[in-house]
C-alpha positions in Angstrom: -9.2 -1.4 -1.9 -8.4 0.1 -5.3 -6.9 3.6 -5.1 -7.4 5.6 -8.3 -5.8 9.0 -9.1 -6.7 11.5 -11.7 -4.1 14.2 -12.5 -3.9 16.8 -15.3 -0.1 17.3 -15.5 -0.1 20.3 -17.9 3.0 18.7 -19.5 4.5 15.4 -18.3 8.0 16.7 -18.5 7.2 19.8 -16.4 5.3 17.7 -13.8 8.2 15.2 -13.6 10.6 18.0 -12.7 8.2 19.1 -10.0 8.3 15.7 -8.3 5.1 14.0 -9.7 6.7 10.6 -10.1 8.2 10.6 -6.6 4.8 11.5 -5.2 3.3 8.7 -7.2 5.7 6.1 -5.7 4.9 7.4 -2.2 1.1 7.4 -2.8 1.2 4.0 -4.5 -2.2 4.1 -6.2 -3.5 1.1 -8.2 -4.4 3.2 -11.2 -3.3 6.6 -12.3 -5.1 8.5 -15.1 -3.0 11.4 -16.5 -4.1 14.2 -18.9 -2.4 16.9 -20.9 0.9 15.0 -21.5 1.9 17.7 -24.0 4.3 15.0 -25.4 4.6 12.6 -28.3 5.9 9.0 -28.1 9.5 10.2 -28.9 9.4 12.5 -25.9 8.5 9.7 -23.4 11.3 8.5 -21.2 11.4 5.1 -19.5 10.1 6.7 -16.3 7.2 8.3 -18.2 6.3 5.1 -20.0 6.6 2.7 -17.1 7.3 4.2 -13.6 8.6 1.6 -11.1 5.8 -0.9 -10.5 3.5 0.3 -13.3 2.7 -0.2 -16.9 1.4 2.7 -19.0 -0.9 3.1 -22.1 -1.1 6.4 -23.9 -3.0 8.4 -26.5 -0.9 11.1 -28.1 -2.2 14.1 -30.0 -1.1 14.4 -33.6 -0.2 18.1 -32.9 3.1 18.5 -31.0 3.1 19.6 -27.4 -0.7 19.3 -27.2 -3.2 17.3 -25.1 -2.4 13.6 -24.7 -3.6 11.2 -22.0 -2.5 8.0 -20.3 -3.4 5.3 -17.8 -0.9 3.7 -15.4 -1.7 0.5 -13.7 0.0 -2.1 -11.5 -0.9 -4.9 -14.0 -1.4 -5.2 -17.7 -5.0 -4.5 -18.7 -6.9 -7.3 -20.4 -7.7 -4.9 -23.3 -6.9 -1.3 -24.2 -8.9 1.1 -26.4 -7.2 4.3 -27.7 -9.7 6.9 -28.7 -13.5 6.6 -28.6 -14.1 6.4 -32.3 -14.4 10.1 -33.3 -11.7 11.2 -35.8 -11.7 14.9 -34.9 -11.1 14.3 -31.2 -9.1 11.1 -31.5 -6.6 13.1 -33.5 -6.3 15.3 -30.4 -5.3 12.5 -28.0 -8.1 12.6 -25.5 -9.1 9.1 -24.5 -7.6 5.9 -23.2 -9.8 3.0 -21.9 -8.3 0.0 -20.1 -10.2 -3.1 -18.9 -9.2 -5.1 -15.8 -11.6 -8.0 -15.1 -15.0 -6.4 -14.8 -13.6 -2.9 -14.1 -12.9 -0.3 -16.9 -10.6 2.6 -16.1 -10.7 5.6 -18.5 -8.5 8.7 -18.7 -10.3 11.6 -20.4 -9.2 15.1 -21.4 -12.3 17.0 -22.6 -11.7 20.0 -24.8 -11.5 23.5 -23.3 -13.4 26.2 -25.1 -11.8 29.2 -23.4 -9.2 30.1 -26.1 -11.6 31.0 -28.9 -15.1 30.7 -30.3 -13.8 28.0 -32.7 -12.6 25.9 -29.7 -15.9 26.4 -27.9 -17.7 25.1 -31.0 -15.4 22.2 -31.0 -16.2 21.6 -27.4 -19.9 21.5 -28.2 -19.2 19.0 -31.0 -17.2 16.9 -28.5 -20.1 16.9 -26.0 -22.5 15.8 -28.7 -20.2 13.0 -29.9 -19.2 11.8 -26.4 -22.7 11.5 -24.9 -23.7 8.4 -27.0 -20.3 6.8 -26.0 -21.1 7.4 -22.4 -24.5 5.8 -22.9 -22.8 2.7 -24.4 -20.4 2.5 -21.4 -23.3 2.8 -19.0 -25.2 0.0 -20.7 -22.1 -2.3 -21.0 -22.8 -4.0 -17.7 -19.2 -3.2 -16.6 -18.1 -1.1 -13.7 -16.6 2.0 -15.2 -14.5 4.9 -13.7 -13.9 7.8 -16.1 -11.2 10.0 -14.6 -10.1 13.3 -16.0 -10.3 16.9 -16.8 -13.9 17.5 -18.1 -13.3 21.3 -18.4 -16.7 22.0 -16.9 -17.7 23.2 -13.4 -21.1 21.6 -12.9 -22.7 23.7 -10.2 -22.4 27.1 -8.4 -20.5 25.5 -5.5 -17.9 24.2 -8.0 -16.1 27.5 -8.6 -15.3 30.5 -6.5 -16.6 33.3 -8.8 -19.7 31.6 -10.3 -21.7 34.8 -10.8 -19.1 36.4 -13.1 -18.4 33.2 -15.0 -21.9 32.4 -16.2 -21.0 33.5 -19.8 -17.6 31.9 -19.8 -16.5 28.6 -21.2 -16.5 25.9 -18.5 -19.6 27.3 -16.8 -22.0 27.9 -19.7 -25.6 26.8 -19.2 -25.3 24.3 -22.1 -22.2 22.7 -20.5 -23.7 22.5 -17.1 -26.9 21.0 -18.5 -24.9 18.4 -20.3 -23.2 17.4 -17.0 -26.6 17.2 -15.4 -27.8 14.9 -18.1 -24.9 12.6 -17.5 -25.7 12.3 -13.8 -29.5 12.5 -13.8 -30.5 10.8 -17.1 -27.6 8.4 -17.7 -27.3 7.6 -14.0 -23.5 8.0 -13.8 -22.2 9.4 -10.5 -20.0 12.3 -9.6 -18.0 10.4 -7.0 -16.4 13.3 -5.2 -19.8 15.0 -4.8 -21.4 11.8 -3.6 -18.9 11.8 -0.7 -18.7 15.6 -0.2 -22.1 17.0 -1.2 -21.6 20.4 0.4 -17.8 21.1 0.1 -16.9 24.3 -1.7 -13.3 25.7 -1.5 -11.7 22.5 -0.6 -13.1 20.8 -3.7 -11.3 22.9 -6.3 -8.9 21.1 -8.6 -7.8 23.9 -11.0 -6.5 27.5 -10.5 -5.8 29.9 -13.3 -2.2 31.1 -13.6 -3.5 34.6 -14.0 -3.6 37.0 -11.0 -3.4 35.5 -7.6 -5.9 32.6 -8.2 -3.8 30.0 -6.3 -2.9 32.3 -3.4 -6.5 33.4 -3.0 -8.0 29.9 -3.8 -10.0 31.3 -6.7 -10.5 27.8 -8.1 -12.7 25.6 -10.2 -13.7 21.9 -9.8 -13.2 20.6 -13.3 -11.5 17.2 -12.6 -13.8 14.3 -11.8 -14.2 10.6 -11.2 -17.4 9.9 -13.1 -18.5 6.3 -12.3 -21.2 3.7 -12.8 -23.4 3.4 -9.7 -22.0 0.1 -8.5 -18.4 1.2 -8.0 -19.5 4.7 -7.1 -21.3 3.2 -4.1 -18.0 1.6 -3.0 -16.1 4.9 -2.9 -14.9 5.4 0.7 -12.7 8.5 0.5 -11.9 11.3 -2.0 -9.1 13.8 -1.5 -7.5 16.6 -3.5 -3.7 16.8 -3.0 -2.5 20.4 -2.7 0.7 20.1 -0.5 2.9 20.1 -3.7 2.1 21.7 -7.0 2.8 19.6 -10.1 0.7 21.7 -12.5 -2.1 24.2 -12.5 -4.4 21.3 -11.5 -4.3 19.2 -8.3 -4.5 15.4 -8.3 -7.9 13.9 -7.2 -7.6 10.5 -5.4 -10.5 8.2 -4.7 -10.3 5.0 -2.7 -12.9 2.3 -3.5 -13.6 -0.7 -1.3 -13.3 -4.2 -2.9 
């Protein structure tokens, strides 16, 4: 029964100091998709590159201390794809795709648009460029799990203060419509929502560092497992780990039956 974790680390060095790799050994997942490494190849220790029992494959951003994603697995993948073929976003270190038999596991870090109008425009460009790639994945005939920080809360139940966030990046009508298209037109599946259709507060995966967001559970659900229907139907449990804090996100773990 494959266990797959998605975790935005908000800096792999910071998360390591907070016990992420000890937690990983205890949880013993089969695949771990990490985002926001905020590290280059030269910064990666042996533990970061290959924690005990795992091999890792990474996509580093060209800009120092920025973005970066990786996939850890118990065995070497049959093939690895770094980036999805778009120069602008591949330079930012946002995509690793690994094949294992007929299963493809992807770690994705979609852009955030919250820092400036320029970054929001970049986010819209990413959405436009990434949709055809998602269509290709869906048509590939393979079972695909895309884990990561999509930086979009899809529906009103996916964030605490949805009313006041309707004009903010991460909950814009265009962003939400794009997610709807992925699920309703492409046929990909929001695995957590399939298992927990009504869950609100327990579903959040990110809390702002501003104010008392964590203490008051003023959260957003922006980390997902987005899967092809075949493997999505095999998901038996989905859980968000909040007992320890490794970053401003919480790891999302889904167990799939064989």
